[in-house]
Structures are given as structure tokens and as C-alpha cells.
C-alpha positions in Angstrom: -1.8 0.3 22.4 -2.8 -0.3 18.8 -4.4 2.7 17.1 -7.6 2.8 15.1 -7.4 2.6 11.3 -8.0 6.3 11.0 -5.2 7.1 13.4 -2.8 4.7 11.6 -3.3 6.5 8.3 -3.4 10.1 9.7 0.3 10.7 9.1 -0.1 9.8 5.4 -2.8 12.4 4.7 -1.3 14.9 2.3 1.6 12.6 1.4 2.3 11.7 -2.3 2.0 8.1 -3.4 4.7 6.7 -5.7 6.0 3.4 -7.0 2.5 2.0 -7.0 2.9 -1.6 -8.2 1.3 -5.0 -8.3 3.3 -7.8 -6.8 2.6 -11.5 -6.7 -1.0 -12.6 -6.7 -3.3 -10.0 -5.3 -0.5 -8.0 -3.6 -0.2 -4.2 -4.2 2.4 -1.8 -2.9 2.4 1.9 -2.5 5.3 4.1 -1.2 4.5 7.4 0.5 6.6 10.4 1.5 10.2 11.3 0.6 12.2 8.5 -1.0 15.4 7.2 0.7 18.1 4.8 -0.5 19.1 1.9 1.6 21.8 -0.6 0.7 22.7 -4.1 2.0 25.4 -6.5 1.2 24.4 -9.3 -1.2 27.5 -11.3 -0.9 29.4 -12.5 2.3 32.4 -10.4 1.3 30.3 -7.3 0.9 31.6 -6.7 -2.7 28.1 -6.4 -4.1 25.4 -4.2 -2.7 21.7 -4.1 -3.4 20.2 -0.6 -3.3 16.5 -0.2 -2.6 14.5 3.0 -2.9 11.7 3.2 -0.4 9.4 5.8 1.1 9.1 6.7 4.7 5.9 4.8 4.6 5.3 1.5 2.7 1.7 0.3 2.3 1.4 -3.4 1.3 -2.0 -4.8 0.3 -2.1 -8.6 0.7 -5.0 -11.1 1.0 -8.1 -9.3 0.0 -10.3 -8.2 -2.9 -9.3 -4.7 -4.2 -10.6 -2.3 -6.8 -8.5 0.6 -8.1 -10.3 3.6 -9.7 -8.5 6.5 -11.4 -9.1 8.8 -14.4 -12.3 6.9 -15.4 -10.4 3.6 -15.4 -11.1 0.7 -13.0 -9.2 -2.5 -12.3 -9.5 -5.2 -9.7 -7.6 -8.2 -8.6 -10.3 -10.2 -10.5 -9.1 -8.3 -13.7 -6.6 -10.2 -15.6 -3.1 -9.3 -14.4 -1.6 -7.1 -17.0 -1.7 -3.8 -18.9 -5.0 -2.5 -17.4 -3.9 -3.0 -13.8 -0.5 -1.4 -14.6 -2.2 1.6 -16.4 -4.5 2.3 -13.4 -1.7 1.9 -10.8 0.5 4.4 -12.7 -2.3 6.9 -12.4 -1.9 6.8 -8.6 1.8 7.9 -8.8 2.0 11.5 -7.8 -1.5 11.7 -6.2 -1.8 12.8 -2.5 -3.7 10.8 0.0 -6.7 12.9 1.1 -8.9 10.6 3.1 -9.5 7.2 4.6 -12.8 5.5 5.5 -13.2 2.1 6.9 -15.6 -0.5 8.4 -14.8 -3.8 10.0 -14.5 -5.5 6.5 -13.6 -2.6 4.2 -11.0 0.1 3.7 -11.1 3.0 1.2 -8.2 5.3 0.5 -9.0 8.5 -1.4 -6.6 10.6 -3.4 -6.5 14.2 -4.6 -6.9 13.6 -8.3 -9.9 11.3 -7.9 -8.1 8.0 -7.3 -9.6 5.5 -5.0 -8.4 2.2 -3.6 -11.2 0.0 -2.2 -10.3 -3.1 -0.1 -12.8 -5.8 0.9 -11.2 -8.1 3.5 -11.3 -11.7 2.3 -9.3 -14.9 2.6 -7.7 -16.1 5.8 -4.4 -14.1 5.9 -3.4 -10.6 6.9 -5.1 -8.0 4.8 -2.6 -5.1 4.7 0.4 -3.8 6.4 1.6 -0.2 6.8 5.3 0.0 7.6 7.2 3.1 8.7 10.8 3.0 7.8 12.1 3.9 11.3 9.4 2.7 13.7 7.7 -0.6 12.9 4.4 -1.6 11.3 0.7 -2.1 11.8 -1.0 -5.1 10.2 -4.8 -5.5 9.6 -5.8 -9.1 10.1 -8.8 -10.8 8.3 -11.2 -9.9 11.1 -10.2 -6.2 10.9 -8.2 -6.3 14.1 -5.0 -4.2 14.0 -1.7 -5.6 15.3 1.6 -3.8 15.9 4.7 -5.3 14.6 
């Protein structure tokens, strides 16, 4: 059975966010919990490895409108991609997730030093995915329905 949005995020309450970044297009990523190293072979002979640092939890924001607020700064995916978005995202590094609120078309994440991530579901693709390193993922679809993966 798929959990509610509140239940999905419950294990992250009190966890520190880190490696908060903007990816391609509107994508954002946040790592939570203790970091771990994983490696995989990049060549068929296994002579070269790629090492990745990731949290126990990986939060990936995809096709939606988002606004970041921290330390009196605000940026959105409508803001030009660049220094302002990077500055605001860096202010989330080291903040603990303290709360979550949601409705069928919105999600808000609140952090202990005043940071807030607001998502408004838009577009026609998946909105966000929360992955746990050792036990799968939950994805929020455009209609707000959660799906396990």
C-alpha cells in the first residue's frame, strides 16, 4: 500500500539536507541523512570506477513549478538559471527538515533555519521522487497520486 505524502516524508524529519543542487531544466536534488560512497565499473574491464556520494534519502524534484526561500533570498524555476538559484540552494545545505505540508497540487518542505521549498504541480510528467538507498522509491504523479517504485 502506498503511504500518504506526510507518511512518506516522516523518516526525513530531523534529517540534514546536503548537496542541494539544480540539475537540467527545472530539476532539483536534495540528499538527506548520512552520506555513503558507492562505486561502479565504468569500463568493461573494471579498471576504472565511478564513485558517487549519496544520502540514505535522495529527493528529486522534476516537472513542476518551485520556489526556494532561505535567508531572505528567493528563487524559482522561472528565475534565470544561474548565481541566484545556486546561492539560495547553498543555504539549504546543513538545514534540517522540520515539517511537510501538502494538498493535491502543492507540497511545502520546511527547514530549521527558515528555509522553505514550495512545489506547485504542473506539466504532464512525474512531479517528484523520494528514493531510499536500500528500499525503493515513491513518486508523485502530476495528479498528486503517489506510486511506489
